[in-house]
C-alpha positions in Angstrom: 89.3 -51.9 28.8 86.6 -53.6 31.2 84.6 -51.7 28.9 85.9 -53.3 26.0 85.6 -56.4 27.4 81.4 -56.2 28.8 80.4 -54.5 25.5 82.2 -57.9 22.9 80.2 -60.0 25.3 76.8 -58.7 25.4 77.7 -58.3 21.7 78.2 -61.9 21.4 75.0 -63.5 23.1 73.0 -60.4 21.0 74.1 -61.9 17.5 73.9 -65.1 18.6 70.0 -65.1 19.7 69.7 -63.2 16.5 71.3 -65.7 14.1 69.6 -68.6 15.6 66.3 -66.8 15.3 67.5 -65.6 11.7 68.5 -69.7 11.0 64.8 -71.2 11.9 64.2 -68.6 9.4 65.6 -69.5 6.8 65.0 -73.5 7.2 61.4 -72.7 6.8 62.1 -70.5 3.6 64.6 -73.3 2.2 62.0 -75.9 3.4 58.6 -74.3 1.3 61.3 -73.5 -1.5 61.4 -77.3 -1.6 58.0 -78.2 -1.5 56.7 -75.2 -4.0 59.5 -76.8 -6.5 58.0 -80.0 -6.8 54.4 -78.7 -6.8 55.5 -76.5 -9.7 57.8 -79.1 -11.8 53.9 -81.8 -11.0 52.1 -79.1 -12.0 54.3 -77.6 -14.3 53.4 -74.1 -12.8 55.4 -70.6 -14.3 53.7 -68.5 -11.6 54.9 -71.2 -9.1 58.9 -70.5 -10.6 58.5 -67.6 -9.9 57.7 -67.6 -6.5 60.7 -69.8 -5.5 62.9 -67.2 -7.1 61.6 -64.6 -4.7 61.6 -67.6 -1.9 65.5 -67.8 -2.8 66.3 -64.2 -3.0 65.2 -63.8 0.3 66.6 -66.8 1.6 70.3 -65.2 0.6 69.6 -61.8 2.0 69.0 -63.7 5.5 72.1 -65.5 4.7 73.8 -62.4 4.0 72.3 -60.6 7.7 73.5 -63.9 9.0 76.9 -63.6 7.7 77.2 -59.6 8.5 76.2 -60.7 11.9 79.0 -63.4 12.2 81.8 -60.8 11.3 84.0 -59.7 14.1 83.0 -56.2 14.0 82.4 -54.0 16.8 81.4 -51.0 16.8 81.8 -48.8 20.0 79.9 -47.2 22.3 81.0 -43.3 22.0 81.6 -41.8 25.6 80.0 -38.4 26.4 81.7 -36.0 28.9 79.3 -33.8 30.8 80.4 -30.4 31.8 78.7 -28.2 33.7 74.7 -29.7 31.9 76.5 -28.8 28.6 77.8 -32.3 26.4 81.4 -32.1 24.7 81.4 -33.1 21.5 84.7 -33.0 19.3 83.3 -33.2 16.5 80.5 -30.5 17.0 80.2 -28.2 14.6 81.2 -24.3 15.8 78.1 -22.8 14.1 76.3 -25.2 16.3 78.5 -23.5 19.5 77.3 -20.3 19.2 74.3 -20.7 17.8 73.4 -22.3 20.6 75.3 -19.4 22.9 72.9 -17.4 21.5 69.9 -19.2 21.8 70.7 -19.9 26.1 72.0 -16.0 26.6 68.5 -15.0 25.1 66.8 -16.8 27.8 
């Protein structure tokens, strides 16, 4: 249980730092978008309008990343049992186990 609490605290602090960094990037993108919008409307520049659309899409992607980081989902680290120099994994394929035995016996 302590491992889970420690893992939650570790994830929370890591995610908070990343969210802060992404928020700064998002704010810069939004400001750049407004500046380009003002210039594009003054000069009636279609290429700048396309650039604004690209910036808007990237800002949307960053918003999605932030919302995913804020989610409460936690992926726990899988613990592996070590037994006499071998890793025991429940998901291990039986064919790999027999192959490993053959390779180890040849040495």
